[in-house]
LUMDREN-755225 format. One record per atom (N, C-alpha, C): x, z, y. Coordinates in steps of 0.02 Angstrom, whole numbers, plus 50000, padded with zeros to 5 digits. Layout:
// residues N
XZY/...
//
This chain:
// residues 585
530715422446752/530415431346753/529895428546696/529435423146734/528905425346717/528855424746613/529665420146589/529505417546554/529625427546507/530285429746514/530465435846518/529575438546501/529365439346532/528805444246515/528135439746448/528485434246466/528055430246402/528275433046326/529195434146313/529055434446273/529095442546245/528995446046300/528615454646309/528205454346279/527785454346295/527095454046233/526695447846214/527445442246216/527355439046113/527715445746068/527985451246074/528295456146046/527865458046061/527535462646084/527045468846046/526155465846034/526125459046007/525705456845979/525935454345932/526335452745890/526355453345842/526945459145813/527095465945822/527215468545805/526775474045740/526125475945765/525755480145752/525705475645677/525385468545682/525635463645619/526045465045577/526805466445586/527405467145556/527405474345528/527145478545568/527185486645546/526415486545487/526085487345492/525535488045453/525825486545357/526125481645374/526455480245284/527035482745274/527525484745333/528025488645302/528365494245273/527965493045222/528225498145130/527755500845143/527225497845160/526625503045148/525885499645109/525685501845081/525455497545006/524665495245049/524495489845024/523685489445055/523145492844990/522785494645056/522055499145018/521835495344972/521875499644904/521255497044869/520805500944829/520245497544821/519705502744774/519675507544718/519965513444710/519965517444658/519155519644631/519115518444581/518065519444547/518335528144561/517835530044555/517565539944548/517555540844485/517825547144463/517835550444386/517275550044359/517265553744299/516755558244305/516575565244344/515885564744357/515515569744377/515425576344330/515825580144322/516095586344274/515985591644317/515675592444344/515665602844355/515215600444442/514755605844432/514085605444471/514245608044553/513585608944601/513975611244657/514325616144650/514445620244685/514855626544713/514525627644801/514055633044793/513665633544881/513815642344881/514105640344940/514345647444961/513815650045013/513595652145003/513115658345090/513595662845123/513405661645187/514015662745239/513975667045264/513285666345275/512865672345316/512065670645289/511735674945290/511705682345323/511975683945233/512415689845250/512705691745191/512735697145132/512605697345091/512115698445062/511685706945038/511315709345071/511225716645107/511395717045158/511135712445214/511155713145264/510595716845300/510565720445369/510235724845362/510045721945475/509555723245475/508895718445557/508765723945591/509115728345613/508975731745651/508575726045745/508175727445730/507695723945807/507075726245813/506905731145856/505995732245846/505675725145885/505745720145864/505255718545887/505045714245800/504265713045796/504095714145745/504345708345714/504215702545748/504795693845685/505405693745730/505615692745691/506625690145717/506705683445685/507375680345719/507865673745704/508245674245657/508655670345607/509285673145576/509205668745572/510155668945587/510565662245575/510895660645506/510465655845494/511125652945403/511395647345389/511975653045372/512705647045391/512805646945291/513045638045280/513025639945209/513745633845194/514075632745135/514505628445133/514405627545054/514175618045048/514185618644959/514725611844958/514985611544875/515815607144892/515655606144830/515425599944793/515635594744749/516085591944739/516315590244647/516875585444649/516805575644645/516045576844642/516095567844655/515395567444729/514985571844720/514895571744789/514075574044791/513645575544854/513065580744862/512905578744838/512175578144837/511625574744850/510905574344868/510785583344861/510325587244916/510425596644924/509965597544975/510225603444966/509525607145009/509345611444954/508555616544964/508825623545008/508525624045049/508325631545056/507855636645043/507975640745056/507055641845044/507355651045029/506795652045083/506565659945090/506015662945052/506135668745034/505605672844956/505215666544939/505475661244913/505405655344873/504985648844911/504765650944950/504815643845034/505215639645057/505275636845035/505645629445069/505625629145139/506145630645156/506305631345233/506685625345292/506855621845223/507095615645249/507605613145189/507815605345196/508185602745152/508475597345166/509075594845151/509745590245142/509875586745106/509865579245134/510135574945102/510445570445105/510875566345092/511165559545085/511495560745166/511955555845185/512105555645234/512875557645289/513015562645210/513245567545259/513755565545250/514355567545318/514835566445343/515335565345254/515265570345271/516085571745193/515505574645132/515415568745079/515215571345044/515205574444995/515865575344974/516125582444936/516015589044958/515975590445041/515675597645075/515745596245146/514885600445118/514375600445161/514515606545183/514495608245248/514395613345320/513795615345338/513585618845334/512755617945387/512815624445389/512225624745450/512115629045490/511115628545537/510645633345517/510145632245545/509875639145563/508965641245567/509185646945609/508295646445571/508205652145526/507665654845528/507405656745540/506465657745582/506075660845626/505725660345590/505175670445622/504815673145600/504885677845558/505425679345544/505655684045494/505405691545501/505095692745433/504515699345460/504875707845419/504615713245446/504795716645397/504925719245325/505435719745296/505405723445250/505875716345193/506005716345121/506855716945120/506375709045083/507165702345118/506875693645091/507355690045052/507435685845012/507755682244984/507955674045006/508735674444990/508545666045018/509115664744958/508805657644958/509075655644888/509215647544929/509835646644914/510075635344930/510215635244882/509675628844863/510265625444780/510295620344826/511005621844786/511065609644805/511225608144713/511285599144716/511245599144678/511425591244656/511765589844630/512455582744652/512145574244619/512365572844620/512275562844590/512175561944532/512425566244488/512105567844423/511545571044400/511255574244437/510565580144444/510875585144415/511525585944427/511845598144408/511495596944471/511415607444451/511005613044495/511555615744494/511505620644540/511545624844551/511435630044627/511315633444614/511005638944651/511495647344672/511225649744748/511605655944755/510915658244814/510985666144802/510515669344813/510635676244853/510615677144910/510835682944922/510245685544958/510065693644979/509345698744998/509885701945060/509405700445090/509185708145174/508635709345168/508845710545234/508025716845235/508315716745341/507625713445360/507365716545403/507135723945424/507455728545446/507075734945451/506655736045514/506085741045466/505505742745541/505825746945609/505395744745632/505565747545710/505695755345680/506255757845718/506425765545683/506065770145742/505545770745727/505195780445736/505555786345728/505845792045785/505945793545824/505805800045771/506135803045701/505965808645661/505585814945661/506125817845741/505845823845769/505585822445842/505175828845861/505095828045906/505185827645986/505535826546057/506005825146094/506705821946052/506635817146019/507415812545984/507355806846060/508215810246072/508355801346123/508655798346099/509195799746085/509815798046017/509695797145988/509855791245937/509925791345845/510615787145861/511045790445802/511335784445788/511745786945715/511235781645674/511565779145599/512005781445564/512525776745618/513295775145569/513115768545511/512565766945490/512335764945433/512965757645420/513225755945433/513655750845431/513865746945506/513475750245579/513545748545618/513575754045689/513475752245751/513825758145819/513125758145868/512355754545805/512085754245840/511445758445847/511395759045892/510955765945907/510265765145926/509765767745882/509265765745828/508675763245886/508755767445930/507875769645971/507925766946021/508185765446064/508495758246110/508695751046068/508745751746025/509155746845963/509735742246013/510055748146064/510975743946076/511535748646058/511785743646037/512475744946018/512905751946069/513205753446025/513535757846086/514545755046103/514725755546134/515545750446153/515975753546097/516245748246063/516725753146025/517655752446098/517865757846072/518525758746108/518885760546055/519655756746038/519795753845999/519915750845921/519875753245871/519575748645821/519325757245768/518645758845791/518275764945742/518165762445668/518055762745633/517875761945560/517615765345536/517115765045458/516805767745428/517125772445374/516495776745332/517075783345307/516915776745269/516505776345206/516325773045166/516025778345124/515865783345146/515395788745122/514855793445139/514485796845154/514015798245207/513455804045188/513285807445234/512595811645208/512145809045223/511885804145266/511255802145241/511285795045274/511005791845229/510795783245197/511885781645210/511875772545223/512115768845186/513055770045196/513285773945284/513825775545293/514005780545343/514565783745362/514575785245414/515235786545485/515475786745488/515825785745578/516305787345552/516965786145544/517645787345539/518265784145586/518425792245621/518755793645683/519205785845663/519745782945721/520335783445715/520885782445776/521545783845776/521715785345817/521525783045892/521275783645939/521495779846009/520805776445997/520415776745946/519575776045955/519235781145929/518685776045970/518095779946004/517485776946010/516935778546013/516225776046038/515905777146125/515575771846142/515405776146237/514835772146205/514385778546270/513575774346243/513345776246347/512935773846373/512725773346446/512295781846465/511845784246502/511815789346476/511035789046521/510985782346563/510645779946590/510025776146536/509595781946508/508935777646495/508845784646461/509015789946437/509295794446406/508675800646441/508595800946510/508295806946540/508325811246543/509285811646550/509315820546543/509075822646595/508775826646572/508505837346607/508605843046590/508465846546633/508515853346599/508795856346551/508725853846483/508665852746393/509265848146371/509735850246324/509825846146293/510195849446228/510035844746166/510345848746108/510345842946054/510865843046024/511405841445980/511415841845911/511125836745866/511425836745786/511505832945759/512345834245714/512455830245690/512825833245621/512755828145560/513445830945508/514115828245537/514755830545513/515345832645528/515905833845484/516455830645459/516685830045405/517305831345445/517635836245442/518405836845469/518835834845438/519105831745467/520095827845483/520285835045546/520975838545502/521255841045557/521675839845578/521925830145575/522395828445600/522135825845649/522295825845715/522425827245750/522445836345749/522775839145817/522355846245783/522075848545843/521785844745853/521245846545928/520955841345946/520385838945976/519875832845959/519285832446011/519035829446063/518655827946089/517955823546009/517375830846014/516855830045987/516445824946014/515775826346064/515565822346100/515555826346206/515555821546238/515835823646285/515145818346328/515175823446361/514445818346405/514865822646493/515505818846541/515615821246588/515725816846664/515875820246715/515795816446772/516535811046767/516845807946812/517335805146811/517975810046839/518365809546818/518815817446871/519435811246905/519255807346958/519665804347014/520205807547028/520145815147041/520965818447049/521685815447031/521405816346953/521665821446893/521455811146840/521365804246853/521425797946824/521585797446750/522005801046742/522575801046692/522435808046654/522075812646684/522045815846620/521345821446668/520865818146632/520315819146667/520065825046646/519845831346663/519485837846656/519205840946703/518485839446726/518145838346772/517475841246730/517605847346743/517115851846691/516495855146723/516205853546770/516045856046842/515405853046797/515435848946785/514515845846762/514435841346700/514095841746649/513865838246607/514125844646552/514195842746491/514655847546445/515345841946389/515465845646348/515985845746319/516305850946263/515905844146189/515875849446134/516675848046100/516985853046077/517655851546067/518165854046014/518685852745987/518985857145925/519595857045936/520105864845919/520695866045924/520915871645871/521195869045842/521765873045807/521635881745822/521695885045770/521405890945764/521775893045709/522155896045694/522555897745643/522535895145567/522715887845595/522755884945541/521945881945522/521405883945542/520615882445559/520575877345604/520175874145626/519925873245689/519225874745701/519205875145744/518855882645803/518375875245864/517745876945858/517355872145892/517235873145959/517225870046005/517025875646074/516395871346088/516025875146153/515455868446206/515765872746278/515735866846289/515725869946370/515245865746427/514905871946474/514335865846525/514455872346594/514205864046642/514215862946691/513825862546731/513695865946773/513105871246819/513275865346901/513605862846890/513775856146951/514295859547018/514485867446972/515065867947052/515875873846997/515245875646904/515805878346897/515705876546808/516065881546752/515825879546706/516095884446602/515565884946581/515095888246576/515555888346507/515875896646424/516235892846369/515565893746337/515675891546284/515185897146209/515685896446179/516125898246160/516665900446117/516445908146047/516415905045991/516155910045958/516935911245897/517375908845929/518025914045896/517985910245805/518185916645764/518285917245721/517365913545688/516955913145700/516205914145687/516045905745690/516685901345734/516225894945724/517305890745729/517315893245664/517845890545616/517705886645560/518045880745578/518135875045467/518385876845474/518745876845409/519235877445394/519785867845347/519985865145352/520235858645326/520235856245271/520175853445264/519715851445165/519035853945151/518785853845206/517865859045191/517405851645200/516995852545150/516225844145155/515965844445206/515295840345194/515225841045263/514915847545289/514865847745384/514675854145383/513945850845416/513475853845436/513055851145514/513245854845553/513285853345601/513325856245688/512745853145733/512525862545761/512155858045822/512095862845875/512105860945938/511845863145998/511515863746026/511265869446085/510785867546107/511195870346197/510705867146240/510745869646313/510125869246356/510145871646368/509405874246427/509515878346489/508895880146526/509345883046573/509615890646591/509575892646557/509775900246543/510245902346496/510335897846437/510805898546353/511005894746360/511585893946326/512015888146296/512175892346218/511915886946140/512165890546094/512265885646047/513005889446009/513225883745962/513025888545889/512865880545828/512905884245753/513115878645722/513385882045677/513785877845621/513205878845549/513045872645512/512585876745459/511975879345453/511745876945521/511145879645555/511365889445575/511785888545581/511975898145597/512135898945665/511955903445684/512225903145776/512795906545778/513075903445788/513985908145812/514225910745877/513745906745947/513905908045969/513275905846030/513215912346071/512675909846123/512875911846165/512925910646243/513415912146320/512315912646352/512605914246422/512035914546460/512575905646518/512135904346542/512285899246585/511655899146644/512135894146694/511155896446740/510985887346755/510935884246699/510775877046684/511635870746682/511325866446717/511755861146667/511695854746727/512235852546779/512195846046797/512535840646789/512055835946785/512275830846758/512345825246812/512835829346879/512935822746924/513275818546914/513615811146929/513955808746875/514235805546834/513735810846767/513775810446689/513395804446680/513575798046674/513135791146661/513595789146594/513885794246556/514455790346477/514525794946454/513995793346390/514535797646331/514985795846287/515345801246281/515845797246244/515655802046176/515905798346113/515825798346065/516115799845989/516575806645986/517275804145945/517975807045967/517855807846038/518235806246068/518175811546137/518735816846166/518595816046255/518595813046299/518985805746269/518895800846337/518335797546338/518335794146403/518965793246445/518845801446505/518255807646457/518335810446534/518555815846525/518705816146449/518905827046438/519505824346428/520075825346434/520975821446423/521395826446438/521045830646490/521595834246539/522075842446467/521565839146411/522015846846379/522015843046306/522175836646315/522445831846234/521665831446190/521195832546214/520565832146176/520325824746180/520795820646135/520675813346137/520415809946041/520515807746031/520165802945976/520275809545886/519755808445879/519215812045807/519255809745771/519825809545717/519875807345657/519455805345589/518845814045609/518405815945568/517855810645563/517285815745519/516905808945509/516425810345567/515965808345549/515025808345574/514455806345543/514095808145552/513545805645510/512955808545560/512425803445548/511705805745570/511625811045674/511865805345696/512115808045761/511385806945840/511055812945809/510595813945861/510455817745930/509875816445963/510165820146025/509535822146017/509225826946081/508545828446101/508395832646182/508035829546212/508185833246276/507585840146277/507665842346255/507665850546209/507895855546191/507725862846201/508455865746165/507895867946101/508285864346050/507995866846007/507845873645968/507485875545936/507455882145899/507965882645841/508285885945825/508685889145768/508305884145709/507695884245709/506965883945643/507115876645656/506855875145696/506825868945715/507705862645677/508095867545692/508755865145697/509205865945594/508545870345579/508665870845496/508095865645476/507625864745480/507085859445470/507335853545485/508165849845531/508515844745513/508745844245468/509325849745456/509585849145405/509315847045359/508755852245332/508425850845271/508175842545260/507845838445319/507595834545309/508145828945292/509015830145317/509385822445310/509855826445284/509765829545249/510135832245186/510105829745116/509465825145079/509265826645034/509775829444977/509205833544938/509855838344880/509795834044799/510595835444790/510515830844758/510745834044682/509975837544631/509925839544584/510565838944543/510665845544519/511255845044442/510765845344361/511335841844329/510545837444263/510195843244254/509765841644226/509305845844200/508935848344271/508835849144329/508615852544362/507755851644376/507735856344398/506845852244427/506725855644491/507185862244465/506695863344567/507325870444596/507115869144661/507575869944699/507325874544775/507565878344777/506835883044849/507655886344889/507465886344914/508175888344955/507915897345026/507265891345013/506695897745069/506685899445132/507385892345161/507615890845233/507315889045298/506845894445282/506225894945332/505535889845325/505575888745255/505295884245233/505135885045165/504635882045154/504305884645067/504215877745050/504975874045034/504995867244998/505565866144935/505395863544876/505505859044793/506115856444841/506725858044840/506965851044893/507285847644823/506755846944777/507115841544694/506385839144709/506055832244742/505865827544762/505465831744807/505715837944859/505275837344949/504775837844921/504395843644884/503745848044891/503635850044897/503335854144947/503125859544978/502385866244943/502765870144922/502445872444894/501635878644924/501415875544865/500675880644928/500465886044943/500295888345021/500385892945029/499475897744994/499455906144955/499225910444984/499175915345015/498775916045051/498585922045070/499385921445139/499445925045174/500215923745208/500635928145202/501075922545151/502065924545113/502315924245184/502865928645200/503265928345243/504005926345263/504475927545293/505115925245266/505375933145289/506155933645261/506355938545258/506515939145330/507365937245349/507635934245416/508335939145385/508155941745311/508985945145251/508975939645226/509185931845233/509485929945150/510045931345130/510205928645060/510775931845022/511185924645035/510785917645066/511055914945048/510455908045088/511115904745144/510555900845196/510595904645251/510065900245285/509745906745341/509015909745332/508765910245280/508025915645238/507985913845213/507575917845174/507525922045110/506595921945113/506325921245045/505435922445029/505475930445053/504715934045081/504945942245092/503935939145086/503865944945011/503355945044986/502955947945047/501985945345034/501665950445049/501125955045034/500585957145060/500055960444966/499395955944981/499335950844936/498785947344890/499075942644923/499815940344943/500155933744956/500475931544892/500715925344884/501325920944844/501255915344845/501585909344819/501615903544818/501225897844750/501035893644758/501145888244681/501035881344714/501545880544653/501725873144620/501515870744542/501155865044582/501175859544484/501855858644446/501615862944398/502065862344345/502195854044300/501995848744349/502345842344344/502915841244342/503205839344282/503915837844316/504455845844323/504285849744286/504565857244272/504725859344225/504175855444175/504465860344089/504565854844036/504815859443999/505205852643967/505265857843881/505355857543815/505495861043774/505995867543782/506435867343831/506835872143829/506815871943926/506685877843966/506735881743997/507215885944044/507415886644084/507855889844114/507755892544187/507745900044212/507715901744310/508145906044320/508235905544357/508695908344409/508575911344472/508875916844500/508375916644580/509105924644599/508885926544624/509225932144671/508655934644721/508735939344698/507985946944724/508035952944725/507875954044806/508175957444826/507335963844807/507715970144784/506645974344766/506605977344781/505995977044812/505385982744848/504895985944777/504985992544761/504545994744693/503845996144752/503425995844802/503115996744797/502525986144801/502095989444768/501845991544716/502405992544666/502145997944595/502725998344558/502715990644481/502465986744518/502305983044466/501935977244480/502395969744452/501975965344520/502335958444443/502025951244448/502215947144440/502865943344467/503295939544427/503645940344476/503525926344476/503685928544424/503545918344376/503185917944340/502605914144348/502175909344295/501935909744285/501935902344234/501685895144223/501185896544170/500615901944169/499935900144102/499305897344109/499235898244069/498465894044064/498075899644108/497195894444130/496995899844144/496455901744087/496245911444085/495905915044052/495185912844064/494615909244036/493925906644053/493545913344037/493845915743985/493555922243972/493315927244011/494195926144056/494175935144097/494215931244172/493795930344211/494165926444266/494325929644312/494265935744330/494445942444392/494895943344332/495095945844296/495715949144256/495895944444195/496265943344208/496675937044187/497245935044120/497075936344069/497745937944038/497795933643967/497785927543981/498225923543913/498615922443906/498895927743868/499495925543848/500045920343787/499645916243775/499665909043710/499985903943727/499755903143799/500515898443816/500775898843874/501055894843890/501735895443958/502125902643966/502265902343996/503105913044004/502925915244077/502595920944053/502665927844107/503185930544130/503605930044192/504175936044202/503685937544260/503865945944233/503665950744281/503985957544309/503905964644329/504075968244333/503595974244316/503985979744286/503385989944292/503695991344319/503476000544320/503966004344301/504386002244255/504896009244279/505196008244207/505696015644188/506186020444189/506746024144195/506136025044291/506396030044275/506126035844341/506726033444393/506486029544437/506736028344510/506766020844502/506596016844459/506786010744407/506556005044402/506365999944410/505955998444389/506145990644337/505865991144280/505925986144224/505875980544205/506165974244200/506065967044213/505845961944141/505355961444107/505055957544062/505035950544050/505155948644004/504885940843972/504095940843928/503865938043941/503375935443913/503175929543894/503175924643813/503235918743804/502665916043748/502325916343775/501625911143714/502205904543696/501825902243612/502005897043585/501385890543555/500955893143578/500095890943565/499535894343532/499875898643496/499405904043469/499595911243470/500085912443473/500315922143477/500825921343556/500965926143560/501605928043629/501995933143607/502765931743618/503375934543611/503715937343660/503595948043649/503995951843724/504845947943690/505195947143770/505555949443786/505945955943859/505885961743793/506035967743824/506805971943842/507165970643863/507455975943877/507805981743842/507115986143889/506945993243867/507595996043952/507776000843947/508336003044000/508756000744041/508735994143981/509815989244008/509365981744055/508465985244057/508345978044091/508085982744141/508165989944175/508045989744223/508585989444300/508185989944336/508445989644406/508165996844478/508805996944475/508586002744548/508266000844608/507616005044626/507396005244665/507925998344735/508426005644722/508796003444800/509455999844787/509225995144740/509895994544698/510265984544764/509455983444821/509685978444849/509825971744800/510205964944820/510005958844783/510455960044733/510145956344685/510345955644588/510165950544606/510535948144528/510435939644503/510005941044453/509255936644448/508735937844385/508815931544349/508845931744297/508855924544280/508525924944187/508165919344151/508085918144089/508015913744073/508305911644016/508395903743979/507735906143946/507035899443880/506875899543859/506895893443789/507405894143721/507265886043710/506935885443633/507095882943589/506485882643535/506225887443480/506875889643499/507355897943445/506995906143461/507485902743550/507355908943565/507295911343644/507325915843664/507145920243727/507685925143749/508155923743821/508455928143855/508325932343922/508165935643928/508175938343962/509075943444045/509285939644095/510045940844085/509785945044180/509975949544216/510525954944264/511205951644248/510945950544337/511455950244371/512195947444279/511915939244268/512515936944238/512495941844160/512105944144135/512505950344092/511625949344034/511595946543987/510945948643954/510965954943940/510235954143937/509985962043917/509495963943875/509305956743871/508635955643789/508815950143788/508995949143709/508565940243678/508085942943622/507695935943592/507335941243555/507175932743521/506875932043463/507025924443442/506155922843447/505905916043469/505325913043465/505295909143415/504685904543433/504615900643408/504275893243428/504885892343486/504625889743544/504215889643609/503995885743644/503525887743675/503005882443717/502395884643722/502065879243734/501545879643775/501645873343826/501245873543894/500795870743925/500455870343852/499515869743843/499305873343894/498885869443941/498425872144025/498875876244075/499535873344043/499895877144105/499915873344179/499565871244215/499605865744279/499995866044312/499875874144349/500165878744400/500875884544396/501255883544441/501735888344435/501735893844490/501585900844471/501525906544489/502075906944551/502435910344613/503005913344626/502745919544668/503035922344665/502955930644682/502375933144685/502075932044606/501305937044607/501095932544512/500915937944501/500555935144436/499695930844425/499775933244496/498985928544511/499185919544514/498595917444498/498175918744505/498045921744402/498415918344365/498405917944278/498575924244240/498915928844274/499035935944245/498845941044280/498405942144280/498215945544335/497915953344274/497885952344254/497465959044180/497465964944143/498495964444198/498655971444195/498945973944255/498785969244318/498725972544352/499395969944425/499685965544365/500505959144392/500235957744443/500275960044510/499815954244539/500365955044601/500545952044659/500705949544733/501375953744729/501865953344733/502635955944747/503015953444810/502915961244852/503245962944943/503825958944921/504465960944852/505045959844867/505225952844927/506035953944897/506395947244937/506595942644872/506275935044881/506425930044859/506935925744868/507545923944835/508045918744875/508255913444812/508555909044833/508965904744799/508595902044716/507895901544708/507635899944644/507665893944598/508135890644543/508255883444531/507705885844446/507465881444443/507075878944394/507605873444339/507625874244294/507985868044208/507605867244168/507335858944154/506935860144082/507505860344003/508115864644051/508415865743999/508755872243987/509105872943927/509155882443955/510015880043950/510025883644015/510485887244030/511415892343988/511635890543976/512005895543942/512515903643980/512655906143973/513035913443993/513325910844059/514015905844053/514265901644108/513805902444158/513325894944132/513355892444187/512685897144219/512325901744193/512025906844243/512525908244299/513165912844277/513805913044295/513915911544364/514215905844338/514395901644412/513805899044456/513145900644438/512615898244475/512595905144547/512925910844532/513055917944531/513575918144603/
//
């Protein structure tokens, strides 16, 4: 037996020696080839354009990168904003492919550049660069704001800097009203966020931009409600919290709000006024809940208000975003495939003017070519091209009767607006507006950009520069609209006579005028009423634009404040065609 064991041991001792040479070539050294190419540097984190939303003044970021070379990597340098924070050389486990990670500390608020430079043994070098941003702490943009989700490529609530919880697979729209992106719904997908920390009280408002996808034809949009323990698979306890939802109404989608006071629920159903058509562009949605009333708004317009007896938040520990699930599914108001942007909640019942202000602030106006001014007069006097507020002289007010939007300018005695003309003028000029005539007083300035008349400071009337668009008595019961243009040495009149008359009781009319280097034209309701040849316009000394008065630069003939209504004022540094003017109507 011992002899047998010896043979076995001898066999296994000899086996590796025999097998190592059995059919396998011996290892031979191969000389490296020519070093033909420079290293390749790939930065894996952070990604170019990354934004870090953290309220701390200093943050750390993780950097990951890969360097490859055809022969051998020599050295690697890591730089932030030009300062080297790390270097690597030699002793790489894989001398042709280096994977490395590190943490950069003390990153301040602002945009930063990360550069990684790799050099091979032959001295060839390559750099790769990405830019990233540490965003400043979010400061609520509006009073009483308690939640803000921008949906700029993440689902972070920016006041608490906490991410919402994803259910399913929500995505991003690739388009937005505000910022870089917007939420896009998907089947069985939505977000949730805990209500703890929101300090829900007796009042609540919500505001957001929304682009409808009408499939499915009903959905939950925003829900804060209690668990329905009696119906766990079809929850529908409406006695507490609120539910904002949509459902089919004759092919359109009707938006409704439901509010629970603790024992019963109340509906805010505006009927057809709360309908949005499939294919509509972005609309602004808002709702308010107070101790006595709940209101639903679409594009700043009140579509329904209903009396209530308050809201109860008992058991309402979860906010669902873009679905009724999990707390409001009993009627199949589940995930919404629409787009949502710029979601905000407030712990007060916003007024209509506050909602309109949110719309104006969060929907930056994109001017068309040549447009230098647009004033919609929606409860403010802002030129939304550049977000410049006009200066009030006296006490102009609002009409409460807009041609478009939520309001319009209403004149008052000795009251008007002024704006600097910087950026408004050119060799060509056009103005369009909606106007509702108040014929008392029987003459007034409407738009004036003229020079100061130092010789007549209390009755100014230097017409050699700029323009004056005004009205004065025409035929009985009518006001006549005229334009005067100065070329630097003299003035030219554009006076259409009776063709330029508007009846005192006409209601809203559309007014426009154009000035080119060769002619000036006045239009009423899209039709030219007078064209006059000119030799251009000279803007010397014309540093202010007066709106709804001739004052202070054109008062010599008593064309002072206009008590009429004005809405949708646009200015252009080009000559509009008649077709363009009619399109603006």
